[in-house]
C-alpha positions in Angstrom: 61.3 56.8 93.0 64.6 56.1 91.5 67.4 58.5 93.5 71.0 59.5 92.1 73.7 58.6 94.5 74.4 62.2 95.2 70.2 62.8 95.8 70.1 60.2 98.6 73.4 61.0 99.9 71.8 64.4 100.2 68.5 62.8 102.0 70.6 61.1 104.6 72.8 64.1 105.5 69.5 66.2 106.0 67.5 63.2 108.1 70.6 62.5 109.9 71.6 66.6 110.9 67.6 67.0 111.9 67.3 70.6 111.3 67.9 73.3 108.0 71.5 71.9 106.3 73.3 74.1 105.0 73.9 73.8 101.1 77.8 73.8 101.1 78.2 70.7 102.8 76.6 68.8 100.3 79.9 69.6 98.4 81.4 66.7 100.6 80.3 64.0 98.5 82.8 64.8 96.4 85.5 64.2 98.9 85.4 60.7 99.2 85.0 60.0 94.9 87.7 59.0 92.7 86.7 60.9 90.0 86.1 64.3 90.8 84.2 67.3 88.7 86.0 70.9 88.6 84.5 72.5 92.0 82.6 75.0 89.5 81.1 71.4 88.1 81.0 69.8 91.7 78.1 73.0 92.6 76.0 73.1 89.5 75.5 69.2 89.8 74.3 69.9 93.9 72.4 72.9 92.6 70.4 70.3 89.5 70.0 67.8 92.7 68.4 69.9 94.8 66.4 71.4 92.7 64.8 67.9 91.6 64.3 66.7 94.9 62.6 70.1 95.9 60.5 69.4 92.3 59.6 66.1 94.4 58.3 67.4 97.6 61.3 65.4 99.0 63.2 69.5 100.4 62.1 72.8 101.0 64.3 75.1 100.1 65.2 78.1 101.5 67.4 81.5 99.9 66.6 83.9 97.4 65.0 83.5 94.1 65.4 85.6 91.0 62.8 86.4 88.1 65.5 84.0 86.3 67.2 81.6 89.0 66.5 80.3 92.3 69.5 80.7 94.5 69.6 77.8 97.5 71.0 78.3 100.8 69.8 75.7 102.7 67.1 72.8 102.4 65.2 70.9 104.8 63.3 67.8 104.7 59.4 67.9 103.9 57.7 63.9 105.6 57.8 62.6 102.9 61.3 63.3 102.4 61.6 61.7 105.8 60.5 58.7 105.0 62.7 58.1 102.1 65.4 59.2 103.8 64.0 56.1 106.8 64.1 53.9 103.8 67.2 55.1 102.7 68.5 54.3 105.7 67.7 51.3 106.6 69.0 49.9 103.0 72.1 48.0 102.8 75.1 50.4 101.4 76.3 49.3 98.4 80.3 48.5 98.1 82.3 49.5 95.2 84.4 46.7 94.2 
């Protein structure tokens, strides 16, 4: 299963936190980036990544569901998500050179 860098970050943070993770803490991913998207774009990108991880069955989202849109407020890992996060923590991270 291929995961983006942001999705890997989300899985690691959820695993290290242990319980439910508030989505506002996930925008900290962009604090270390040289080229940052605008604030509104950051929220949209994180939302898309969360929705895709939920579709893959790695996360469970908590929030409000309207007929047209999800408003995800918190997420937690599922069992397959915990396994994937453990594998990610065991892998060596790539350095930007």
